[in-house]
Structures are given as structure tokens and as C-alpha cells.
mmCIF file as gemmi writes it, N, C-alpha and C atoms, coordinates in Angstrom:
data_model
loop_
_atom_site.group_PDB
_atom_site.id
_atom_site.type_symbol
_atom_site.label_atom_id
_atom_site.label_alt_id
_atom_site.label_comp_id
_atom_site.label_asym_id
_atom_site.label_entity_id
_atom_site.label_seq_id
_atom_site.pdbx_PDB_ins_code
_atom_site.Cartn_x
_atom_site.Cartn_y
_atom_site.Cartn_z
_atom_site.occupancy
_atom_site.B_iso_or_equiv
_atom_site.pdbx_formal_charge
_atom_site.auth_seq_id
_atom_site.auth_asym_id
_atom_site.pdbx_PDB_model_num
ATOM 1 N N . MET Axp A 1 ? 7.121 4.264 -7.312 1 0 ? 1 A 1
ATOM 2 C CA . MET Axp A 1 ? 5.694 4.364 -7.152 1 0 ? 1 A 1
ATOM 3 C C . MET Axp A 1 ? 5.312 5.835 -7.255 1 0 ? 1 A 1
ATOM 4 N N . LYS Axp A 2 ? 4.185 6.094 -7.942 1 0 ? 2 A 1
ATOM 5 C CA . LYS Axp A 2 ? 3.73 7.472 -8.101 1 0 ? 2 A 1
ATOM 6 C C . LYS Axp A 2 ? 2.207 7.526 -8.11 1 0 ? 2 A 1
ATOM 7 N N . VAL Axp A 3 ? 1.691 8.728 -7.93 1 0 ? 3 A 1
ATOM 8 C CA . VAL Axp A 3 ? 0.242 8.924 -7.957 1 0 ? 3 A 1
ATOM 9 C C . VAL Axp A 3 ? -0.299 8.453 -9.3 1 0 ? 3 A 1
ATOM 10 N N . GLY Axp A 4 ? -1.391 7.694 -9.261 1 0 ? 4 A 1
ATOM 11 C CA . GLY Axp A 4 ? -2.01 7.164 -10.466 1 0 ? 4 A 1
ATOM 12 C C . GLY Axp A 4 ? -1.683 5.709 -10.735 1 0 ? 4 A 1
ATOM 13 N N . ASP Axp A 5 ? -0.645 5.183 -10.095 1 0 ? 5 A 1
ATOM 14 C CA . ASP Axp A 5 ? -0.295 3.765 -10.272 1 0 ? 5 A 1
ATOM 15 C C . ASP Axp A 5 ? -1.401 2.874 -9.71 1 0 ? 5 A 1
ATOM 16 N N . ILE Axp A 6 ? -1.636 1.751 -10.377 1 0 ? 6 A 1
ATOM 17 C CA . ILE Axp A 6 ? -2.539 0.715 -9.871 1 0 ? 6 A 1
ATOM 18 C C . ILE Axp A 6 ? -1.68 -0.247 -9.054 1 0 ? 6 A 1
ATOM 19 N N . VAL Axp A 7 ? -2.133 -0.53 -7.831 1 0 ? 7 A 1
ATOM 20 C CA . VAL Axp A 7 ? -1.335 -1.348 -6.924 1 0 ? 7 A 1
ATOM 21 C C . VAL Axp A 7 ? -2.137 -2.526 -6.39 1 0 ? 7 A 1
ATOM 22 N N . LYS Axp A 8 ? -1.382 -3.524 -5.927 1 0 ? 8 A 1
ATOM 23 C CA . LYS Axp A 8 ? -1.96 -4.698 -5.269 1 0 ? 8 A 1
ATOM 24 C C . LYS Axp A 8 ? -1.414 -4.735 -3.855 1 0 ? 8 A 1
ATOM 25 N N . TRP Axp A 9 ? -2.303 -4.985 -2.898 1 0 ? 9 A 1
ATOM 26 C CA . TRP Axp A 9 ? -1.922 -5.086 -1.491 1 0 ? 9 A 1
ATOM 27 C C . TRP Axp A 9 ? -2.259 -6.483 -1.012 1 0 ? 9 A 1
ATOM 28 N N . CYS Axp A 10 ? -1.25 -7.191 -0.541 1 0 ? 10 A 1
ATOM 29 C CA . CYS Axp A 10 ? -1.416 -8.541 -0.01 1 0 ? 10 A 1
ATOM 30 C C . CYS Axp A 10 ? -1.636 -8.425 1.494 1 0 ? 10 A 1
ATOM 31 N N . ILE Axp A 11 ? -2.789 -8.856 1.966 1 0 ? 11 A 1
ATOM 32 C CA . ILE Axp A 11 ? -3.135 -8.742 3.377 1 0 ? 11 A 1
ATOM 33 C C . ILE Axp A 11 ? -2.854 -10.071 4.065 1 0 ? 11 A 1
ATOM 34 N N . VAL Axp A 12 ? -1.958 -10.039 5.054 1 0 ? 12 A 1
ATOM 35 C CA . VAL Axp A 12 ? -1.628 -11.229 5.845 1 0 ? 12 A 1
ATOM 36 C C . VAL Axp A 12 ? -1.612 -10.853 7.323 1 0 ? 12 A 1
ATOM 37 N N . ASN Axp A 13 ? -1.828 -11.834 8.189 1 0 ? 13 A 1
ATOM 38 C CA . ASN Axp A 13 ? -1.745 -11.578 9.626 1 0 ? 13 A 1
ATOM 39 C C . ASN Axp A 13 ? -0.314 -11.32 10.045 1 0 ? 13 A 1
ATOM 40 N N . ASN Axp A 14 ? 0.606 -12.19 9.608 1 0 ? 14 A 1
ATOM 41 C CA . ASN Axp A 14 ? 2.037 -12.024 9.856 1 0 ? 14 A 1
ATOM 42 C C . ASN Axp A 14 ? 2.781 -12.957 8.907 1 0 ? 14 A 1
ATOM 43 N N . ASP Axp A 15 ? 4.09 -12.978 8.982 1 0 ? 15 A 1
ATOM 44 C CA . ASP Axp A 15 ? 4.893 -13.759 8.043 1 0 ? 15 A 1
ATOM 45 C C . ASP Axp A 15 ? 4.659 -15.259 8.151 1 0 ? 15 A 1
ATOM 46 N N . GLU Axp A 16 ? 4.141 -15.723 9.274 1 0 ? 16 A 1
ATOM 47 C CA . GLU Axp A 16 ? 3.946 -17.163 9.462 1 0 ? 16 A 1
ATOM 48 C C . GLU Axp A 16 ? 2.551 -17.628 9.055 1 0 ? 16 A 1
ATOM 49 N N . GLN Axp A 17 ? 1.645 -16.703 8.798 1 0 ? 17 A 1
ATOM 50 C CA . GLN Axp A 17 ? 0.271 -17.054 8.444 1 0 ? 17 A 1
ATOM 51 C C . GLN Axp A 17 ? 0.114 -17.165 6.925 1 0 ? 17 A 1
ATOM 52 N N . PRO Axp A 18 ? -0.797 -17.975 6.467 1 0 ? 18 A 1
ATOM 53 C CA . PRO Axp A 18 ? -1.057 -18.046 5.027 1 0 ? 18 A 1
ATOM 54 C C . PRO Axp A 18 ? -1.699 -16.746 4.537 1 0 ? 18 A 1
ATOM 55 N N . LEU Axp A 19 ? -1.637 -16.563 3.234 1 0 ? 19 A 1
ATOM 56 C CA . LEU Axp A 19 ? -2.221 -15.401 2.588 1 0 ? 19 A 1
ATOM 57 C C . LEU Axp A 19 ? -3.709 -15.299 2.926 1 0 ? 19 A 1
ATOM 58 N N . ILE Axp A 20 ? -4.17 -14.106 3.234 1 0 ? 20 A 1
ATOM 59 C CA . ILE Axp A 20 ? -5.587 -13.904 3.504 1 0 ? 20 A 1
ATOM 60 C C . ILE Axp A 20 ? -6.31 -13.442 2.247 1 0 ? 20 A 1
ATOM 61 N N . GLU Axp A 21 ? -5.864 -12.337 1.643 1 0 ? 21 A 1
ATOM 62 C CA . GLU Axp A 21 ? -6.509 -11.83 0.439 1 0 ? 21 A 1
ATOM 63 C C . GLU Axp A 21 ? -5.664 -10.753 -0.224 1 0 ? 21 A 1
ATOM 64 N N . PHE Axp A 22 ? -6.04 -10.4 -1.443 1 0 ? 22 A 1
ATOM 65 C CA . PHE Axp A 22 ? -5.443 -9.282 -2.16 1 0 ? 22 A 1
ATOM 66 C C . PHE Axp A 22 ? -6.489 -8.191 -2.282 1 0 ? 22 A 1
ATOM 67 N N . GLU Axp A 23 ? -6.03 -6.93 -2.245 1 0 ? 23 A 1
ATOM 68 C CA . GLU Axp A 23 ? -6.904 -5.805 -2.565 1 0 ? 23 A 1
ATOM 69 C C . GLU Axp A 23 ? -6.191 -4.988 -3.629 1 0 ? 23 A 1
ATOM 70 N N . TYR Axp A 24 ? -6.971 -4.366 -4.504 1 0 ? 24 A 1
ATOM 71 C CA . TYR Axp A 24 ? -6.431 -3.573 -5.598 1 0 ? 24 A 1
ATOM 72 C C . TYR Axp A 24 ? -6.944 -2.146 -5.492 1 0 ? 24 A 1
ATOM 73 N N . GLY Axp A 25 ? -6.106 -1.201 -5.912 1 0 ? 25 A 1
ATOM 74 C CA . GLY Axp A 25 ? -6.52 0.184 -5.866 1 0 ? 25 A 1
ATOM 75 C C . GLY Axp A 25 ? -5.574 1.09 -6.622 1 0 ? 25 A 1
ATOM 76 N N . THR Axp A 26 ? -5.856 2.392 -6.541 1 0 ? 26 A 1
ATOM 77 C CA . THR Axp A 26 ? -5.087 3.418 -7.221 1 0 ? 26 A 1
ATOM 78 C C . THR Axp A 26 ? -4.434 4.326 -6.189 1 0 ? 26 A 1
ATOM 79 N N . VAL Axp A 27 ? -3.15 4.606 -6.371 1 0 ? 27 A 1
ATOM 80 C CA . VAL Axp A 27 ? -2.439 5.522 -5.477 1 0 ? 27 A 1
ATOM 81 C C . VAL Axp A 27 ? -2.953 6.935 -5.744 1 0 ? 27 A 1
ATOM 82 N N . ILE Axp A 28 ? -3.449 7.609 -4.681 1 0 ? 28 A 1
ATOM 83 C CA . ILE Axp A 28 ? -3.967 8.965 -4.856 1 0 ? 28 A 1
ATOM 84 C C . ILE Axp A 28 ? -3.114 10.016 -4.132 1 0 ? 28 A 1
ATOM 85 N N . ALA Axp A 29 ? -2.18 9.572 -3.284 1 0 ? 29 A 1
ATOM 86 C CA . ALA Axp A 29 ? -1.26 10.498 -2.616 1 0 ? 29 A 1
ATOM 87 C C . ALA Axp A 29 ? -0.084 9.705 -2.066 1 0 ? 29 A 1
ATOM 88 N N . LEU Axp A 30 ? 1.051 10.385 -1.919 1 0 ? 30 A 1
ATOM 89 C CA . LEU Axp A 30 ? 2.243 9.773 -1.323 1 0 ? 30 A 1
ATOM 90 C C . LEU Axp A 30 ? 2.673 10.614 -0.137 1 0 ? 30 A 1
ATOM 91 N N . GLN Axp A 31 ? 3.233 9.96 0.87 1 0 ? 31 A 1
ATOM 92 C CA . GLN Axp A 31 ? 3.701 10.655 2.07 1 0 ? 31 A 1
ATOM 93 C C . GLN Axp A 31 ? 5.132 10.232 2.348 1 0 ? 31 A 1
ATOM 94 N N . ASP Axp A 32 ? 5.989 11.215 2.643 1 0 ? 32 A 1
ATOM 95 C CA . ASP Axp A 32 ? 7.368 10.899 3.002 1 0 ? 32 A 1
ATOM 96 C C . ASP Axp A 32 ? 7.385 9.991 4.211 1 0 ? 32 A 1
ATOM 97 N N . ALA Axp A 33 ? 8.524 9.411 4.444 1 0 ? 33 A 1
ATOM 98 C CA . ALA Axp A 33 ? 8.676 8.454 5.538 1 0 ? 33 A 1
ATOM 99 C C . ALA Axp A 33 ? 8.277 9.062 6.878 1 0 ? 33 A 1
ATOM 100 N N . MET Axp A 34 ? 7.482 8.324 7.612 1 0 ? 34 A 1
ATOM 101 C CA . MET Axp A 34 ? 7.148 8.679 8.988 1 0 ? 34 A 1
ATOM 102 C C . MET Axp A 34 ? 8.231 8.101 9.879 1 0 ? 34 A 1
ATOM 103 N N . ASP Axp A 35 ? 8.654 8.845 10.863 1 0 ? 35 A 1
ATOM 104 C CA . ASP Axp A 35 ? 9.73 8.404 11.74 1 0 ? 35 A 1
ATOM 105 C C . ASP Axp A 35 ? 9.154 7.685 12.952 1 0 ? 35 A 1
ATOM 106 N N . PHE Axp A 36 ? 9.447 6.39 13.053 1 0 ? 36 A 1
ATOM 107 C CA . PHE Axp A 36 ? 9.031 5.577 14.191 1 0 ? 36 A 1
ATOM 108 C C . PHE Axp A 36 ? 10.29 5.071 14.885 1 0 ? 36 A 1
ATOM 109 N N . GLY Axp A 37 ? 10.962 5.959 15.606 1 0 ? 37 A 1
ATOM 110 C CA . GLY Axp A 37 ? 12.21 5.577 16.261 1 0 ? 37 A 1
ATOM 111 C C . GLY Axp A 37 ? 13.299 5.336 15.242 1 0 ? 37 A 1
ATOM 112 N N . ASP Axp A 38 ? 13.808 4.113 15.178 1 0 ? 38 A 1
ATOM 113 C CA . ASP Axp A 38 ? 14.899 3.797 14.256 1 0 ? 38 A 1
ATOM 114 C C . ASP Axp A 38 ? 14.407 3.314 12.894 1 0 ? 38 A 1
ATOM 115 N N . ARG Axp A 39 ? 13.096 3.308 12.692 1 0 ? 39 A 1
ATOM 116 C CA . ARG Axp A 39 ? 12.543 2.842 11.41 1 0 ? 39 A 1
ATOM 117 C C . ARG Axp A 39 ? 11.754 3.968 10.748 1 0 ? 39 A 1
ATOM 118 N N . ARG Axp A 40 ? 11.794 3.993 9.417 1 0 ? 40 A 1
ATOM 119 C CA . ARG Axp A 40 ? 11.067 5.01 8.659 1 0 ? 40 A 1
ATOM 120 C C . ARG Axp A 40 ? 10.239 4.322 7.588 1 0 ? 40 A 1
ATOM 121 N N . PHE Axp A 41 ? 8.961 4.744 7.464 1 0 ? 41 A 1
ATOM 122 C CA . PHE Axp A 41 ? 8.059 4.076 6.544 1 0 ? 41 A 1
ATOM 123 C C . PHE Axp A 41 ? 7.348 5.071 5.625 1 0 ? 41 A 1
ATOM 124 N N . PRO Axp A 42 ? 7.777 5.192 4.352 1 0 ? 42 A 1
ATOM 125 C CA . PRO Axp A 42 ? 6.995 5.992 3.407 1 0 ? 42 A 1
ATOM 126 C C . PRO Axp A 42 ? 5.664 5.279 3.144 1 0 ? 42 A 1
ATOM 127 N N . ARG Axp A 43 ? 4.595 6.075 2.942 1 0 ? 43 A 1
ATOM 128 C CA . ARG Axp A 43 ? 3.271 5.487 2.761 1 0 ? 43 A 1
ATOM 129 C C . ARG Axp A 43 ? 2.579 6.052 1.53 1 0 ? 43 A 1
ATOM 130 N N . ALA Axp A 44 ? 1.59 5.312 1.057 1 0 ? 44 A 1
ATOM 131 C CA . ALA Axp A 44 ? 0.761 5.745 -0.061 1 0 ? 44 A 1
ATOM 132 C C . ALA Axp A 44 ? -0.693 5.703 0.38 1 0 ? 44 A 1
ATOM 133 N N . LEU Axp A 45 ? -1.452 6.724 -0.01 1 0 ? 45 A 1
ATOM 134 C CA . LEU Axp A 45 ? -2.897 6.7 0.2 1 0 ? 45 A 1
ATOM 135 C C . LEU Axp A 45 ? -3.497 6.004 -1.012 1 0 ? 45 A 1
ATOM 136 N N . VAL Axp A 46 ? -4.192 4.902 -0.751 1 0 ? 46 A 1
ATOM 137 C CA . VAL Axp A 46 ? -4.733 4.079 -1.832 1 0 ? 46 A 1
ATOM 138 C C . VAL Axp A 46 ? -6.252 4.147 -1.806 1 0 ? 46 A 1
ATOM 139 N N . LEU Axp A 47 ? -6.854 4.41 -2.978 1 0 ? 47 A 1
ATOM 140 C CA . LEU Axp A 47 ? -8.299 4.321 -3.161 1 0 ? 47 A 1
ATOM 141 C C . LEU Axp A 47 ? -8.581 2.924 -3.698 1 0 ? 47 A 1
ATOM 142 N N . PHE Axp A 48 ? -9.189 2.087 -2.865 1 0 ? 48 A 1
ATOM 143 C CA . PHE Axp A 48 ? -9.442 0.696 -3.239 1 0 ? 48 A 1
ATOM 144 C C . PHE Axp A 48 ? -10.697 0.578 -4.092 1 0 ? 48 A 1
ATOM 145 N N . THR Axp A 49 ? -10.834 -0.567 -4.752 1 0 ? 49 A 1
ATOM 146 C CA . THR Axp A 49 ? -11.949 -0.78 -5.679 1 0 ? 49 A 1
ATOM 147 C C . THR Axp A 49 ? -13.302 -0.774 -4.986 1 0 ? 49 A 1
ATOM 148 N N . ASP Axp A 50 ? -13.335 -0.985 -3.662 1 0 ? 50 A 1
ATOM 149 C CA . ASP Axp A 50 ? -14.609 -0.947 -2.934 1 0 ? 50 A 1
ATOM 150 C C . ASP Axp A 50 ? -14.96 0.465 -2.461 1 0 ? 50 A 1
ATOM 151 N N . GLY Axp A 51 ? -14.132 1.461 -2.843 1 0 ? 51 A 1
ATOM 152 C CA . GLY Axp A 51 ? -14.4 2.852 -2.506 1 0 ? 51 A 1
ATOM 153 C C . GLY Axp A 51 ? -13.75 3.331 -1.22 1 0 ? 51 A 1
ATOM 154 N N . THR Axp A 52 ? -13.138 2.444 -0.465 1 0 ? 52 A 1
ATOM 155 C CA . THR Axp A 52 ? -12.463 2.844 0.769 1 0 ? 52 A 1
ATOM 156 C C . THR Axp A 52 ? -11.069 3.372 0.457 1 0 ? 52 A 1
ATOM 157 N N . GLN Axp A 53 ? -10.512 4.147 1.397 1 0 ? 53 A 1
ATOM 158 C CA . GLN Axp A 53 ? -9.165 4.679 1.272 1 0 ? 53 A 1
ATOM 159 C C . GLN Axp A 53 ? -8.387 4.329 2.528 1 0 ? 53 A 1
ATOM 160 N N . ASP Axp A 54 ? -7.08 4.106 2.371 1 0 ? 54 A 1
ATOM 161 C CA . ASP Axp A 54 ? -6.247 3.828 3.537 1 0 ? 54 A 1
ATOM 162 C C . ASP Axp A 54 ? -4.797 4.142 3.208 1 0 ? 54 A 1
ATOM 163 N N . TRP Axp A 55 ? -4.048 4.577 4.25 1 0 ? 55 A 1
ATOM 164 C CA . TRP Axp A 55 ? -2.613 4.784 4.116 1 0 ? 55 A 1
ATOM 165 C C . TRP Axp A 55 ? -1.926 3.439 4.32 1 0 ? 55 A 1
ATOM 166 N N . ILE Axp A 56 ? -1.134 3.007 3.329 1 0 ? 56 A 1
ATOM 167 C CA . ILE Axp A 56 ? -0.453 1.715 3.35 1 0 ? 56 A 1
ATOM 168 C C . ILE Axp A 56 ? 1.044 1.955 3.165 1 0 ? 56 A 1
ATOM 169 N N . ARG Axp A 57 ? 1.853 1.225 3.906 1 0 ? 57 A 1
ATOM 170 C CA . ARG Axp A 57 ? 3.305 1.311 3.704 1 0 ? 57 A 1
ATOM 171 C C . ARG Axp A 57 ? 3.638 0.907 2.275 1 0 ? 57 A 1
ATOM 172 N N . ILE Axp A 58 ? 4.502 1.691 1.638 1 0 ? 58 A 1
ATOM 173 C CA . ILE Axp A 58 ? 4.864 1.424 0.247 1 0 ? 58 A 1
ATOM 174 C C . ILE Axp A 58 ? 5.488 0.042 0.093 1 0 ? 58 A 1
ATOM 175 N N . ARG Axp A 59 ? 6.246 -0.397 1.082 1 0 ? 59 A 1
ATOM 176 C CA . ARG Axp A 59 ? 6.892 -1.716 0.977 1 0 ? 59 A 1
ATOM 177 C C . ARG Axp A 59 ? 5.881 -2.859 0.924 1 0 ? 59 A 1
ATOM 178 N N . ASN Axp A 60 ? 4.628 -2.598 1.302 1 0 ? 60 A 1
ATOM 179 C CA . ASN Axp A 60 ? 3.593 -3.635 1.284 1 0 ? 60 A 1
ATOM 180 C C . ASN Axp A 60 ? 2.741 -3.594 0.024 1 0 ? 60 A 1
ATOM 181 N N . LEU Axp A 61 ? 3.086 -2.716 -0.914 1 0 ? 61 A 1
ATOM 182 C CA . LEU Axp A 61 ? 2.317 -2.577 -2.158 1 0 ? 61 A 1
ATOM 183 C C . LEU Axp A 61 ? 3.16 -3.034 -3.347 1 0 ? 61 A 1
ATOM 184 N N . GLU Axp A 62 ? 2.474 -3.602 -4.325 1 0 ? 62 A 1
ATOM 185 C CA . GLU Axp A 62 ? 3.123 -3.988 -5.585 1 0 ? 62 A 1
ATOM 186 C C . GLU Axp A 62 ? 2.462 -3.231 -6.718 1 0 ? 62 A 1
ATOM 187 N N . VAL Axp A 63 ? 3.246 -2.497 -7.51 1 0 ? 63 A 1
ATOM 188 C CA . VAL Axp A 63 ? 2.709 -1.786 -8.668 1 0 ? 63 A 1
ATOM 189 C C . VAL Axp A 63 ? 2.396 -2.807 -9.748 1 0 ? 63 A 1
ATOM 190 N N . ILE Axp A 64 ? 1.137 -2.831 -10.201 1 0 ? 64 A 1
ATOM 191 C CA . ILE Axp A 64 ? 0.769 -3.773 -11.265 1 0 ? 64 A 1
ATOM 192 C C . ILE Axp A 64 ? 0.515 -3.062 -12.586 1 0 ? 64 A 1
ATOM 193 N N . SER Axp A 65 ? 0.345 -1.713 -12.534 1 0 ? 65 A 1
ATOM 194 C CA . SER Axp A 65 ? 0.209 -0.93 -13.758 1 0 ? 65 A 1
ATOM 195 C C . SER Axp A 65 ? 0.626 0.51 -13.44 1 0 ? 65 A 1
ATOM 196 N N . GLU Axp A 66 ? 1.62 0.997 -14.17 1 0 ? 66 A 1
ATOM 197 C CA . GLU Axp A 66 ? 2.104 2.359 -13.939 1 0 ? 66 A 1
ATOM 198 C C . GLU Axp A 66 ? 1.201 3.38 -14.608 1 0 ? 66 A 1
ATOM 199 N N . ALA Axp A 67 ? 1.103 4.557 -13.974 1 0 ? 67 A 1
ATOM 200 C CA . ALA Axp A 67 ? 0.282 5.648 -14.518 1 0 ? 67 A 1
ATOM 201 C C . ALA Axp A 67 ? 0.941 6.237 -15.753 1 0 ? 67 A 1
């Protein structure tokens, strides 16, 4: 994943809940893994099609078009 990639984010409550929705956006920044005890989560800042931005864990994003 790199800056400029178009990504899809699947929003769910948890693994047992049905799919809620998809959001699409462009990666505008990447952040190295944040340390949360024994787990590390690299994140991407995504500019969504509705104009909002949010930091999302990379593992929760799917690249649908590479930059």
C-alpha cells in the first residue's frame, strides 16, 4: 500500500455481525506501526469520497487501484 492508492474499507461491528457498508477513498499518508502492548498496527490516512479523513489500520483496507 502506498500514498495515492484507491482503497475500500469494509465497516463491520465485529466478526459476528453482518456487513454494514463499504467506504472508498484515497491514501494520503502512511504511519508506521503504533505500539499497543504486544500488537502493532500500521495505519493509513484515507481521504474518503465524502470529504472526511480518518486513520485506518492497513489490515482493514483493500487496495482496489494502485497509484
